[in-house]
Backbone bond lengths (Angstrom), bond angles and torsions (degrees), N, CA, C in turn:
res aa  C-N    CA-C-N  psi(-1)  N-CA   C-N-CA  omega(-1)  CA-C   N-CA-C  phi
1 M - - - 1.461 - - 1.366 112.30 -
2 K 1.342 118.02 129.47 1.453 125.84 177.46 1.520 111.19 -66.39
3 T 1.418 113.71 136.90 1.372 116.18 175.49 1.502 110.81 -112.29
4 I 1.292 117.37 128.30 1.565 119.22 -176.49 1.597 103.54 -115.38
5 F 1.223 117.75 127.63 1.485 124.48 170.15 1.480 113.14 -91.48
6 I 1.357 115.58 113.63 1.387 123.49 -175.19 1.542 105.55 -91.37
7 V 1.378 119.12 108.67 1.457 119.58 -171.61 1.490 111.56 -108.64
8 N 1.265 113.67 123.18 1.564 121.17 176.30 1.515 99.42 -91.83
9 P 1.359 117.22 111.99 1.469 123.49 -178.13 1.495 113.42 -71.47
10 K 1.317 119.75 -19.03 1.465 121.99 179.25 1.480 114.41 -87.84
11 A 1.423 116.74 -16.37 1.498 119.79 -174.60 1.527 110.11 -68.73
12 G 1.280 116.79 135.52 1.479 124.15 -174.24 1.412 116.00 63.89
13 Q 1.345 112.64 31.87 1.493 124.58 -178.46 1.471 110.28 50.79
14 G 1.484 119.48 32.42 1.340 124.42 167.59 1.643 114.14 78.86
15 K 1.308 112.84 -0.17 1.436 121.88 -177.74 1.654 110.94 -63.17
16 G 1.333 111.65 127.63 1.472 114.25 176.98 1.588 114.02 78.32
17 I 1.337 119.96 5.73 1.440 117.85 -177.01 1.495 112.97 -67.88
18 E 1.348 120.26 -35.47 1.416 117.03 -179.01 1.589 113.38 -68.67
19 K 1.364 114.29 -31.60 1.388 120.33 175.85 1.517 110.33 -65.51
20 L 1.372 112.68 -37.37 1.572 112.66 -179.53 1.522 107.98 -69.67
21 Y 1.346 116.86 -41.93 1.489 117.87 178.10 1.476 112.13 -53.35
22 A 1.362 113.38 -48.42 1.512 122.04 179.98 1.473 112.66 -58.01
23 T 1.292 117.64 -41.54 1.501 121.73 -175.86 1.533 107.54 -70.77
24 I 1.296 117.82 -41.54 1.534 121.02 175.83 1.574 110.83 -61.71
25 K 1.323 115.01 -42.23 1.471 117.72 -178.19 1.480 109.80 -67.09
26 D 1.359 120.44 -39.90 1.409 123.27 -178.76 1.512 107.66 -64.34
27 A 1.382 119.48 -39.40 1.440 119.97 -169.54 1.631 102.41 -76.14
28 K 1.329 118.81 -28.20 1.485 117.63 176.97 1.569 111.43 -72.95
29 I 1.283 114.98 -44.69 1.553 117.44 -171.99 1.538 111.59 -84.16
30 R 1.349 114.69 -52.79 1.460 116.49 -171.21 1.567 112.45 -78.37
31 L 1.355 115.65 -32.16 1.483 116.15 175.74 1.502 113.25 -100.88
32 E 1.285 118.41 6.56 1.413 127.91 176.45 1.533 114.00 47.65
33 L 1.404 114.55 54.39 1.384 123.82 -177.71 1.562 107.24 -101.77
34 D 1.320 114.85 149.39 1.474 124.12 179.46 1.526 110.64 -79.20
35 V 1.382 117.30 80.84 1.466 123.20 -170.75 1.529 109.31 -133.58
36 D 1.344 108.86 138.17 1.516 114.33 173.70 1.531 106.58 -135.23
37 V 1.389 114.83 171.60 1.464 123.14 179.62 1.554 105.90 -129.66
38 Y 1.432 112.78 140.60 1.405 118.41 168.78 1.497 107.36 -128.70
39 T 1.327 119.08 126.81 1.463 122.83 178.95 1.475 109.99 -100.04
40 T 1.305 116.24 123.05 1.489 121.31 -178.74 1.579 109.96 -68.69
41 T 1.313 113.57 154.00 1.488 120.25 -177.94 1.486 115.73 -120.71
42 A 1.358 113.80 -16.82 1.564 121.78 178.44 1.455 113.06 -154.80
43 V 1.303 117.02 173.39 1.503 123.20 172.28 1.561 105.24 -65.69
44 G 1.351 116.38 132.83 1.452 120.77 179.25 1.499 117.56 87.29
45 D 1.476 113.70 -10.79 1.461 116.59 179.38 1.531 111.94 -64.31
46 A 1.270 121.25 -39.20 1.415 119.50 -177.75 1.485 114.46 -65.94
47 T 1.319 119.87 -30.12 1.456 120.36 175.62 1.563 110.63 -68.46
48 Q 1.353 114.58 -46.50 1.486 119.94 -178.35 1.567 108.31 -62.38
49 F 1.353 120.28 -41.26 1.458 120.24 -174.03 1.604 105.51 -71.15
50 V 1.302 118.16 -47.22 1.498 119.53 -173.21 1.570 107.76 -63.83
51 S 1.374 113.03 -45.63 1.478 114.89 -177.52 1.598 111.18 -60.37
52 A 1.333 117.86 -47.40 1.477 123.30 174.93 1.481 114.31 -58.10
53 Y 1.391 116.79 -39.29 1.480 117.79 -178.23 1.565 106.93 -72.54
54 C 1.250 120.35 -37.47 1.507 124.18 -177.85 1.558 109.54 -62.25
55 K 1.348 113.24 -40.32 1.479 117.00 179.32 1.523 112.09 -62.67
56 E 1.342 116.64 -32.29 1.483 117.22 -173.33 1.563 114.72 -101.77
57 N 1.316 111.27 -29.57 1.461 115.50 -175.64 1.475 121.11 -136.43
58 P 1.256 117.67 45.51 1.498 119.35 174.62 1.403 113.34 -68.43
59 P 1.313 122.61 156.93 1.448 128.80 -2.95 1.553 107.57 -85.28
60 A 1.276 119.01 158.67 1.476 126.20 173.54 1.577 112.34 -155.09
61 R 1.278 113.82 162.82 1.423 122.69 179.58 1.613 110.04 -119.11
62 F 1.342 113.88 121.98 1.400 117.46 -171.51 1.572 108.31 -114.24
63 I 1.355 116.30 122.63 1.488 118.00 178.42 1.586 108.74 -103.52
64 A 1.262 114.65 119.68 1.400 117.42 178.95 1.551 113.48 -84.64
65 C 1.313 115.38 115.02 1.414 125.16 -174.23 1.452 109.08 -99.76
66 G 1.334 116.75 84.74 1.513 120.03 -179.97 1.500 106.68 179.08
67 G 1.342 113.32 -144.78 1.505 119.83 -178.94 1.586 106.25 -97.62
68 D 1.359 113.98 -158.55 1.447 122.06 -179.23 1.482 109.78 -71.96
69 G 1.350 115.87 -31.65 1.525 118.58 176.61 1.466 111.06 -60.83
70 T 1.330 115.64 -43.44 1.597 117.12 178.28 1.509 109.92 -64.18
71 A 1.363 118.65 -40.47 1.510 125.73 -178.63 1.570 102.39 -61.48
72 N 1.361 118.14 -46.37 1.360 117.71 -178.47 1.553 113.94 -56.82
73 E 1.347 114.81 -46.10 1.442 118.85 179.22 1.575 113.62 -58.77
74 V 1.284 114.67 -42.03 1.469 118.22 177.85 1.379 112.04 -63.28
75 L 1.457 120.05 -44.77 1.386 123.10 179.38 1.555 105.78 -59.72
76 N 1.271 126.99 -49.43 1.425 124.92 -179.25 1.538 111.19 -60.90
77 G 1.251 119.38 -15.85 1.442 122.16 179.98 1.480 111.47 -86.85
78 I 1.350 120.95 -31.23 1.476 122.49 -172.79 1.577 111.12 -100.99
79 M 1.304 116.51 -2.44 1.502 116.20 -169.34 1.491 116.84 -63.62
80 D 1.399 115.50 -28.12 1.525 117.33 176.24 1.527 111.49 -92.41
81 F 1.372 118.67 15.69 1.456 119.33 -176.50 1.515 113.63 -132.61
82 P 1.317 120.08 81.56 1.490 116.81 -171.63 1.406 117.28 -64.38
83 D 1.259 122.72 -10.05 1.498 125.47 175.61 1.461 111.02 -78.78
84 C 1.353 119.49 -8.17 1.402 122.17 -178.69 1.425 113.55 -104.95
85 E 1.390 118.92 151.05 1.479 127.92 -171.87 1.416 109.94 -121.94
86 M 1.390 122.39 159.89 1.445 124.89 168.77 1.505 110.37 -135.72
87 G 1.386 113.62 157.91 1.437 124.99 171.74 1.480 111.51 -140.15
88 V 1.291 117.65 174.12 1.493 122.62 -177.48 1.489 106.99 -130.86
89 L 1.373 116.48 124.39 1.431 122.83 168.11 1.487 104.71 -108.61
90 P 1.372 122.98 106.31 1.479 124.74 -165.77 1.631 107.52 -75.83
91 R 1.368 109.75 127.56 1.335 121.71 176.75 1.566 112.31 -136.37
92 G 1.288 118.59 -2.04 1.495 124.32 -170.20 1.507 110.52 -95.73
93 T 1.267 115.38 -163.08 1.462 122.39 -179.99 1.506 114.63 -84.27
94 G 1.399 113.12 -41.64 1.437 119.79 -172.68 1.555 107.64 -88.48
95 N 1.386 118.00 -62.48 1.446 125.36 -178.96 1.613 113.27 54.22
96 D 1.426 110.74 38.20 1.337 115.78 -172.38 1.567 119.92 -81.89
97 F 1.301 114.91 -24.99 1.470 113.79 -175.31 1.546 111.13 -67.81
98 C 1.265 117.77 -35.62 1.459 120.51 -176.48 1.535 111.58 -69.50
99 R 1.221 116.90 -16.18 1.538 123.64 176.29 1.570 112.99 -64.88
100 N 1.360 112.24 -17.45 1.453 116.63 179.37 1.454 115.67 -78.22
101 F 1.375 118.07 1.95 1.356 124.23 179.06 1.495 115.35 -128.46
102 P 1.314 118.93 69.73 1.495 128.55 -168.50 1.497 111.58 -66.79
103 D 1.324 120.67 -25.49 1.403 122.47 -179.43 1.493 114.10 -91.33
104 A 1.293 120.63 2.53 1.427 123.22 178.65 1.527 111.08 -74.95
105 G 1.428 115.89 169.00 1.403 121.48 172.75 1.561 109.68 -70.01
106 D 1.285 112.61 -161.58 1.459 120.73 -176.89 1.520 109.00 -78.20
107 F 1.339 119.27 120.09 1.348 122.16 -178.07 1.552 111.00 -72.59
108 K 1.350 117.06 -18.21 1.464 119.68 -178.14 1.561 108.15 -91.55
109 D 1.279 120.20 3.08 1.354 119.65 -178.88 1.569 112.32 -94.81
110 V 1.340 117.15 115.58 1.434 122.81 -167.68 1.581 105.44 -63.73
111 L 1.234 116.47 -47.92 1.586 117.84 -174.60 1.471 109.61 -62.83
112 A 1.383 120.69 -33.75 1.367 125.48 -178.59 1.541 110.98 -70.10
113 Q 1.330 116.68 -32.88 1.441 120.31 169.31 1.430 115.96 -66.62
114 I 1.380 115.94 -40.95 1.463 116.24 -177.06 1.576 108.27 -72.13
115 K 1.373 119.12 -35.77 1.378 121.21 178.51 1.563 121.48 -86.40
116 G 1.418 110.95 -8.94 1.423 116.97 -175.91 1.507 113.92 -65.73
117 E 1.404 117.71 159.16 1.332 125.36 173.79 1.542 114.07 -93.75
118 T 1.290 115.67 170.80 1.486 117.12 -175.65 1.487 112.87 -112.95
119 V 1.354 119.89 153.87 1.455 125.26 169.96 1.463 110.25 -130.82
120 P 1.388 115.46 148.95 1.527 112.60 -178.60 1.626 106.05 -75.56
121 C 1.346 109.32 143.26 1.538 113.35 178.48 1.622 104.61 -132.08
122 D 1.346 110.33 151.30 1.522 119.01 173.84 1.486 109.83 -73.61
123 A 1.269 119.15 169.00 1.420 127.93 169.59 1.580 109.68 -143.57
124 I 1.321 119.94 169.30 1.416 123.69 176.70 1.579 107.78 -110.78
125 H 1.297 114.95 119.86 1.476 117.29 172.00 1.522 111.18 -90.19
126 I 1.306 120.68 129.07 1.409 128.10 -173.21 1.634 112.11 -118.14
127 T 1.245 116.16 125.30 1.423 120.79 -178.30 1.593 104.88 -120.03
128 S 1.352 116.73 136.01 1.396 120.98 -179.57 1.424 107.02 -131.24
129 E 1.338 119.89 -176.56 1.445 127.11 175.62 1.562 115.91 -65.07
130 R 1.328 114.99 -15.77 1.468 118.43 -172.85 1.534 111.09 -132.43
131 D 1.330 123.52 -20.03 1.417 120.45 179.39 1.556 111.88 -159.54
132 T 1.307 112.84 179.15 1.524 118.96 -178.30 1.472 108.03 -141.28
133 F 1.353 115.89 141.26 1.464 118.09 -173.41 1.519 106.98 -162.67
134 Y 1.404 120.35 176.82 1.411 121.42 -179.98 1.532 111.52 -119.15
135 C 1.267 114.63 154.73 1.536 120.00 173.85 1.524 111.60 -121.93
136 I 1.325 115.21 134.88 1.424 117.52 -174.87 1.527 115.18 -89.70
137 N 1.353 117.03 -28.88 1.469 122.25 -174.87 1.484 116.75 -117.21
138 M 1.393 113.52 -63.98 1.510 117.45 -172.83 1.460 112.39 -166.87
139 V 1.349 115.51 142.25 1.514 124.10 169.20 1.497 112.63 -104.07
140 N 1.339 117.81 125.39 1.431 118.18 -177.34 1.582 108.05 -115.69
141 I 1.268 117.93 138.62 1.444 123.80 177.96 1.538 106.82 -132.36
142 G 1.427 113.32 144.21 1.407 119.93 -177.18 1.568 113.97 82.93
143 F 1.343 119.10 -134.04 1.421 121.92 -174.31 1.510 112.66 -47.98
144 D 1.355 118.77 -56.90 1.376 125.20 -176.97 1.595 112.33 -56.09
145 C 1.259 114.16 -42.42 1.574 119.47 -179.94 1.419 106.70 -64.13
146 N 1.388 117.71 -48.03 1.492 121.18 -175.04 1.575 111.15 -59.78
147 V 1.413 114.59 -39.98 1.397 119.52 174.64 1.549 110.90 -57.57
148 A 1.323 116.50 -51.76 1.470 120.34 174.87 1.431 114.85 -50.17
149 A 1.336 118.54 -47.06 1.411 122.40 -177.81 1.475 111.80 -60.35
150 M 1.402 114.28 -46.71 1.485 121.77 178.05 1.474 111.04 -59.87
151 T 1.314 118.03 -40.77 1.491 127.63 -177.68 1.530 106.97 -57.58
152 A 1.287 116.54 -48.55 1.472 121.64 -176.03 1.526 109.77 -57.75
153 T 1.336 116.13 -40.25 1.462 122.99 176.47 1.435 114.00 -67.78
154 M 1.385 115.90 -44.08 1.424 120.11 -178.27 1.452 116.47 -67.81
155 K 1.439 114.29 -33.93 1.453 115.84 172.12 1.441 121.72 -58.20
156 Q 1.332 115.24 -17.60 1.469 123.12 178.99 1.505 112.07 -77.85
157 K 1.350 115.68 -13.77 1.451 118.02 -175.19 1.544 109.39 -88.74
158 P 1.314 117.52 142.00 1.506 119.07 -179.17 1.442 116.14 -61.40
159 L 1.241 121.69 147.99 1.421 130.85 178.81 1.546 116.73 64.68
160 I 1.358 112.81 18.26 1.540 112.02 179.01 1.629 101.14 -119.56
161 S 1.311 114.51 116.35 1.389 121.02 178.70 1.520 110.26 -76.97
162 G 1.342 115.28 172.69 1.470 120.41 178.99 1.509 113.68 -56.32
163 P 1.349 117.01 -55.48 1.468 119.19 -177.72 1.551 112.34 -60.91
164 M 1.380 114.24 -46.28 1.437 118.55 174.71 1.515 116.45 -56.89
165 A 1.224 114.74 -37.43 1.473 122.19 179.15 1.598 108.32 -66.36
166 Y 1.346 117.20 -38.06 1.398 120.42 179.69 1.485 112.74 -64.48
167 F 1.356 114.10 -48.28 1.466 115.93 -175.99 1.544 113.25 -70.59
168 V 1.386 114.48 -36.03 1.473 117.84 171.86 1.474 109.60 -57.33
169 S 1.290 121.14 -45.36 1.393 124.34 179.67 1.584 114.73 -63.10
170 I 1.369 117.04 -35.12 1.445 118.25 174.85 1.440 111.19 -54.18
171 F 1.364 115.81 -47.25 1.514 119.34 -172.83 1.404 108.35 -76.75
172 G 1.326 121.67 -37.44 1.431 124.46 172.55 1.503 115.19 -52.91
173 T 1.310 116.16 -47.61 1.469 123.20 179.54 1.536 109.96 -72.84
174 L 1.386 115.06 -31.24 1.417 115.70 177.30 1.578 110.75 -61.95
175 I 1.341 116.98 -39.37 1.471 120.50 177.89 1.524 111.17 -61.54
176 Q 1.342 119.01 -36.25 1.485 121.27 177.08 1.540 110.53 -76.92
177 K 1.362 115.08 -35.60 1.483 127.70 -176.98 1.624 104.45 47.96
178 K 1.330 113.03 57.98 1.465 120.67 179.93 1.564 108.20 -96.87
179 G 1.256 115.87 117.24 1.492 120.03 179.45 1.579 113.70 -110.61
180 A 1.304 115.61 -123.69 1.491 117.00 178.32 1.583 105.24 -159.43
181 D 1.331 113.15 164.92 1.416 119.96 -179.87 1.550 108.58 -128.59
182 L 1.387 114.41 104.91 1.431 114.54 -168.45 1.566 112.80 -137.68
183 Q 1.348 114.09 157.01 1.522 123.68 160.87 1.425 106.47 -98.84
184 V 1.411 113.76 131.97 1.425 118.25 -172.99 1.611 103.03 -128.36
185 F 1.291 118.09 133.18 1.462 129.07 -179.93 1.436 110.36 -122.18
186 A 1.357 121.71 122.25 1.467 130.54 175.53 1.475 109.01 -104.11
187 D 1.318 119.05 112.31 1.509 120.53 176.84 1.486 112.12 52.40
188 G 1.381 115.70 36.88 1.465 122.31 173.27 1.532 112.52 93.02
189 K 1.240 117.99 -5.96 1.514 121.19 179.61 1.512 115.10 -109.67
190 E 1.248 117.04 128.71 1.496 121.85 -178.73 1.484 109.22 -66.85
191 I 1.386 119.06 125.38 1.317 125.10 -175.78 1.527 113.29 -118.35
192 Y 1.337 113.45 -11.23 1.504 119.22 -179.28 1.559 107.73 -163.10
193 N 1.299 113.53 143.20 1.465 120.97 172.64 1.543 108.93 -152.17
194 G 1.411 115.82 111.44 1.450 114.35 174.97 1.474 109.96 141.42
195 P 1.401 123.55 -174.05 1.362 123.88 177.05 1.567 115.72 -65.20
196 L 1.291 118.87 140.63 1.416 120.73 175.46 1.555 108.28 -145.14
197 L 1.277 114.63 166.55 1.445 120.98 -175.72 1.663 107.78 -78.20
198 L 1.398 110.36 -52.63 1.466 112.16 176.02 1.634 108.84 -161.23
199 N 1.227 106.79 164.79 1.487 117.39 -177.14 1.560 106.20 -139.98
200 S 1.302 116.23 125.31 1.412 119.91 -179.92 1.504 111.06 -119.45
201 I 1.245 122.66 140.06 1.502 124.77 176.29 1.471 106.76 -119.08
202 A 1.256 122.65 109.91 1.514 124.94 -163.56 1.497 114.00 -117.44
203 N 1.286 113.38 137.97 1.518 119.04 161.07 1.551 108.20 -99.15
204 G 1.417 115.43 -45.49 1.426 122.57 176.17 1.515 114.04 -90.45
205 K 1.326 116.35 172.73 1.438 120.41 -176.26 1.575 109.45 -89.96
206 F 1.316 124.79 -21.03 1.373 127.23 -163.23 1.542 112.92 -120.66
207 C 1.365 113.57 147.60 1.457 122.62 175.24 1.481 109.06 -140.50
208 G 1.293 117.06 166.53 1.511 120.83 172.75 1.414 118.87 51.47
209 G 1.295 118.96 43.92 1.474 128.32 177.14 1.605 114.74 69.91
210 G 1.337 113.91 40.81 1.426 117.88 177.46 1.483 120.88 111.46
211 I 1.257 116.73 3.86 1.483 126.01 170.48 1.559 110.85 -67.91
212 K 1.348 116.33 111.29 1.515 120.77 -173.71 1.541 108.86 -82.88
213 S 1.377 120.07 63.35 1.386 125.87 -169.46 1.620 110.16 -69.95
214 N 1.349 115.98 -30.13 1.434 118.71 -177.11 1.487 108.58 -127.53
215 P 1.318 115.43 76.73 1.528 120.57 -174.94 1.530 111.66 -61.92
216 G 1.212 118.33 -26.04 1.533 120.71 -172.62 1.506 108.91 -87.14
217 A 1.335 119.08 -7.81 1.498 118.40 -176.63 1.508 110.41 -73.54
218 S 1.345 111.61 150.94 1.487 120.52 175.51 1.461 109.64 -135.26
219 V 1.358 119.59 140.41 1.491 123.07 174.16 1.505 112.47 -74.46
220 Q 1.311 117.97 -5.09 1.498 118.68 -173.30 1.517 113.05 -131.62
221 D 1.387 118.61 18.47 1.424 119.62 176.65 1.446 118.99 -96.77
222 G 1.374 119.95 -3.02 1.452 127.02 179.09 1.529 111.54 72.10
223 K 1.328 122.72 17.34 1.425 126.82 -178.52 1.475 113.30 -124.56
224 L 1.391 113.99 159.04 1.449 121.87 168.09 1.461 104.94 -90.85
225 N 1.366 113.69 138.94 1.477 115.72 172.65 1.626 106.09 -111.25
226 V 1.292 117.16 127.66 1.396 123.22 -166.55 1.506 113.82 -119.82
227 N 1.297 119.34 126.41 1.424 125.41 174.87 1.592 109.51 -108.90
228 L 1.310 114.62 124.68 1.410 120.81 177.86 1.553 107.58 -123.37
229 V 1.404 122.91 102.58 1.356 125.36 179.61 1.510 114.14 -101.43
230 S 1.364 115.71 120.48 1.477 117.95 -177.34 1.456 113.14 -62.66
231 N 1.333 114.83 175.26 1.409 120.73 -172.89 1.559 108.74 -81.30
232 V 1.434 119.32 78.22 1.345 122.70 -172.84 1.615 110.84 -80.74
233 S 1.249 117.38 169.39 1.493 122.00 177.18 1.489 109.38 -76.84
234 R 1.316 117.88 158.26 1.599 124.95 -179.35 1.644 101.16 -58.72
235 T 1.250 113.81 -47.76 1.476 110.83 -173.24 1.528 112.41 -59.37
236 Y 1.316 117.06 -44.60 1.450 121.54 176.59 1.509 111.21 -56.30
237 L 1.375 113.48 -45.28 1.404 119.50 -175.15 1.479 111.42 -65.55
238 L 1.263 119.13 -38.80 1.516 122.52 172.51 1.514 111.46 -57.73
239 R 1.257 119.08 -42.91 1.431 124.75 -179.75 1.602 111.56 -66.79
240 L 1.249 110.67 -36.81 1.526 116.78 179.64 1.450 113.22 -75.60
241 L 1.293 122.40 -31.25 1.410 126.42 -162.20 1.440 111.39 -60.77
242 P 1.447 123.67 -40.43 1.495 118.83 178.99 1.450 114.95 -64.06
243 A 1.380 119.38 -36.81 1.499 121.92 176.97 1.623 108.85 -71.56
244 Y 1.353 115.02 -34.80 1.396 116.57 -177.32 1.611 110.59 -67.79
245 M 1.345 115.91 -35.25 1.403 122.33 178.90 1.591 111.38 -68.01
246 K 1.343 115.91 -33.84 1.376 121.04 -177.80 1.499 113.28 -86.95
247 G 1.334 118.12 -17.77 1.507 122.68 179.00 1.415 109.23 91.90
248 T 1.340 123.90 16.22 1.472 125.78 -178.00 1.574 110.86 -104.78
249 H 1.308 117.11 9.38 1.463 119.35 -171.58 1.555 113.16 -72.09
250 M 1.383 116.23 -20.26 1.440 115.52 176.55 1.505 113.49 -82.07
251 Q 1.285 117.05 -0.48 1.449 124.00 174.97 1.473 113.47 -88.16
252 I 1.325 118.21 -15.55 1.398 122.90 -174.72 1.561 110.07 -72.90
253 R 1.429 109.91 134.45 1.492 113.52 -174.59 1.551 110.80 -64.49
254 G 1.323 117.68 132.02 1.417 123.71 179.62 1.509 115.94 79.87
255 I 1.348 117.35 7.98 1.466 123.43 179.56 1.503 109.20 -60.31
256 E 1.297 122.94 -28.49 1.454 125.40 -176.15 1.583 111.10 -57.99
257 K 1.358 110.63 -23.41 1.514 113.74 -178.96 1.529 110.77 -76.32
258 V 1.225 117.13 -20.47 1.430 125.39 -173.22 1.619 112.62 -109.08
259 I 1.248 114.70 -40.80 1.492 119.75 -179.86 1.495 113.27 -119.98
260 S 1.342 118.64 125.47 1.412 123.58 169.15 1.613 105.10 -102.16
261 N 1.383 108.63 136.41 1.478 116.29 -172.60 1.525 109.99 -132.03
262 P 1.329 117.75 60.91 1.461 115.00 -177.61 1.563 116.09 -86.61
263 T 1.185 114.34 167.17 1.524 121.91 175.21 1.523 107.89 -114.40
264 C 1.302 114.31 147.36 1.456 114.94 175.78 1.560 109.97 -161.99
265 E 1.303 116.83 -179.82 1.420 118.86 -177.18 1.519 109.91 -104.15
266 Q 1.370 118.32 -21.40 1.413 122.67 178.27 1.613 110.04 -146.42
267 L 1.345 117.43 134.25 1.427 121.46 176.87 1.522 108.01 -128.71
268 V 1.349 112.31 131.75 1.483 120.70 177.29 1.596 106.41 -110.63
269 V 1.353 115.89 130.42 1.481 122.81 175.26 1.450 107.67 -121.04
270 R 1.350 112.26 128.84 1.476 124.11 176.75 1.470 109.59 -126.46
271 P 1.383 120.45 111.75 1.428 118.96 178.38 1.505 113.93 -69.07
272 N 1.374 116.49 141.91 1.417 118.45 169.30 1.503 115.90 -82.72
273 T 1.339 114.73 10.63 1.443 127.00 172.44 1.493 109.07 -111.71
274 P 1.377 123.39 171.86 1.355 123.65 -179.78 1.585 116.22 -56.01
275 S 1.422 115.38 -32.27 1.386 120.57 179.23 1.507 106.36 -163.05
276 V 1.309 111.27 173.55 1.477 117.75 178.89 1.532 116.21 -141.66
277 L 1.319 117.00 136.29 1.484 117.64 177.30 1.518 109.30 -76.36
278 I 1.360 116.39 145.21 1.406 124.93 169.38 1.481 108.19 -130.67
279 S 1.380 112.85 151.05 1.495 122.05 169.31 1.512 107.77 -110.65
280 C 1.250 117.09 105.66 1.481 123.20 179.55 1.563 110.87 -102.49
281 D 1.391 113.00 105.02 1.490 118.76 -171.86 1.517 111.23 55.20
282 G 1.336 119.15 33.93 1.469 123.94 177.87 1.510 118.61 86.65
283 E 1.286 112.35 2.87 1.491 122.33 178.92 1.629 109.59 -100.13
284 I 1.285 119.51 126.22 1.442 120.24 -172.24 1.643 110.87 -92.87
285 K 1.311 113.16 126.39 1.400 116.22 175.25 1.568 112.22 -136.47
286 N 1.400 118.20 170.38 1.417 120.24 -171.41 1.573 106.00 -130.45
287 Y 1.324 115.30 124.61 1.470 120.12 176.77 1.536 117.09 -135.89
288 K 1.331 114.89 169.51 1.409 119.06 -178.62 1.575 111.09 -103.36
289 Q 1.261 116.25 -26.92 1.501 125.08 176.48 1.513 110.67 -158.21
290 L 1.434 114.49 142.54 1.439 116.11 -178.63 1.586 108.91 -137.10
291 T 1.250 114.86 147.79 1.507 119.32 175.20 1.638 102.40 -123.58
292 F 1.251 117.99 128.65 1.403 123.54 174.54 1.494 112.43 -112.95
293 T 1.300 118.70 128.32 1.445 122.34 -175.08 1.581 111.52 -126.17
294 A 1.241 120.32 131.18 1.504 120.52 -178.56 1.512 103.34 -80.01
295 V 1.519 111.09 135.24 1.457 115.36 177.91 1.546 101.85 -118.70
296 P 1.379 116.44 108.39 1.314 122.38 -176.68 1.635 112.93 -68.75
297 K 1.278 124.48 140.61 1.487 132.26 178.87 1.602 104.45 43.78
298 A 1.354 114.07 53.15 1.425 115.84 -179.76 1.538 115.39 -72.10
299 F 1.328 118.97 -27.28 1.350 120.13 -178.96 1.516 111.75 -153.72
300 R 1.322 120.59 172.47 1.434 123.07 -178.87 1.520 106.33 -111.42
301 M 1.357 112.46 124.66 1.497 127.12 -171.19 1.619 106.16 -101.46
302 V 1.298 112.69 130.37 1.527 119.04 174.61 1.498 105.45 -77.94
303 V 1.361 111.94 123.75 1.478 121.02 170.12 1.546 106.53 -103.67
304 P 1.318 117.24 115.07 1.532 118.59 -173.33 1.533 108.96 -61.29
305 A 1.287 109.59 139.99 1.489 117.39 178.60 1.557 111.58 -64.96
306 S 1.249 115.73 145.09 1.465 118.96 179.34 1.560 109.59 -77.43
307 K 1.287 118.35 166.37 1.552 120.90 -177.26 1.515 106.66 -67.77
308 T 1.428 114.25 -25.91 1.467 111.47 -178.38 1.539 112.53 -63.96
309 K 1.376 109.61 -40.55 1.548 120.30 -175.48 1.549 105.44 -70.69
310 L 1.417 115.26 -26.29 1.490 117.13 -173.03 1.558 108.41 -93.81
311 G 1.384 115.77 -3.27 1.410 113.58 174.55 1.498 111.14 116.72
312 G 1.301 121.99 4.26 1.496 125.12 177.26 1.494 111.52 53.28
313 K 1.375 117.32 -132.43 1.435 122.48 -178.20 1.483 115.14 -61.87
314 E 1.290 112.92 -33.31 1.429 119.35 179.25 1.449 112.60 -64.82
315 Y 1.390 115.40 -34.70 1.488 120.00 176.26 1.485 108.93 -71.68
316 E 1.374 121.96 -40.32 1.398 121.84 -179.82 1.604 112.60 -62.90
317 Q 1.393 113.98 -38.12 1.491 119.96 178.09 1.513 111.05 -64.39
318 D 1.447 113.97 -39.14 1.394 118.04 177.91 1.577 110.64 -62.91
319 C 1.256 114.34 -41.25 1.452 117.76 -179.21 1.553 111.68 -61.66
320 I 1.381 116.40 -43.74 1.359 119.78 178.17 1.556 116.69 -59.22
321 R 1.455 107.08 -45.24 1.473 118.86 179.25 1.515 111.99 -61.20
322 E 1.420 114.79 -39.85 1.420 119.18 -175.63 1.562 111.57 -90.09
323 N 1.320 114.28 0.26 1.459 121.43 -178.68 1.541 111.32 60.52
324 V 1.381 119.97 38.80 1.412 130.85 173.91 1.456 106.72 -89.98
325 R 1.369 118.32 106.64 1.524 119.61 175.17 1.480 109.80 -86.62
326 V 1.274 115.98 114.96 1.423 120.85 -172.55 1.530 106.43 -94.33
327 G 1.328 122.67 135.86 1.419 127.18 172.94 1.518 109.46 89.20
328 Q 1.343 120.05 -149.76 1.329 125.66 -174.84 1.465 113.24 -126.92
């Protein structure tokens, strides 16, 4: 099966991209592997390229080289083609979806991606008043979404890295304390109506570059994991934030009065305002109403091979001898 690396040249501010290209080229030429590279040119380009390629040349394996936004685009490109697979080589700010596979090999190892096996993973299907699409990791509404929106702006400023931009944005959003006002229905039953701090609809556990906001989520359980955080005070939020980032917040005594954490197969969100901003895998969009549906075993995800499977020290020595630079 051909492997195509879908490279977002803007991810990670472009750092290490020439080394990535060289690594892939060495794997193709020196190890005689069926590998190609496609470099994206605009938002949505990865989806269009992957979909068009799958129509003409299935099966294929696509490795999204970027952040969760790039992974989202590749996912939306392969969803109608069950013979095609996808993986993630993290180069962006968040890189959260691959954190759901702690026992995998090195996600930044090019050869491990080419040689890796696949596992079935869920996705989230989203329907709005104007379009329909898929989410690979998480949708955030309210505080988390506003942080993501501010982070995108902060990253454009000089001398501010991705992680720094995110933490600056957390405290900037905290000052505004801007949440959302929503009606929320889980599997047809209303579970919330009114102002709240945030609402997350999760396939994976992590968002924001490693914040374990939905520790009960699983990419293989066929369910949506939902966080509904009430409109708490800034003081309480600051106390809650360290546990929320580590994923231990649901262990806090009395937390059920503040956070509801149901699972469901379908969630409907209706804003009590004209529209609501969402962050879907880090991309900001605006809608009037949304329906989220869990899609079990929606696609096959590449889990990078471990160094043991690749040959351990012997594999590393071969790479040095053959001048194959693995990773970034």
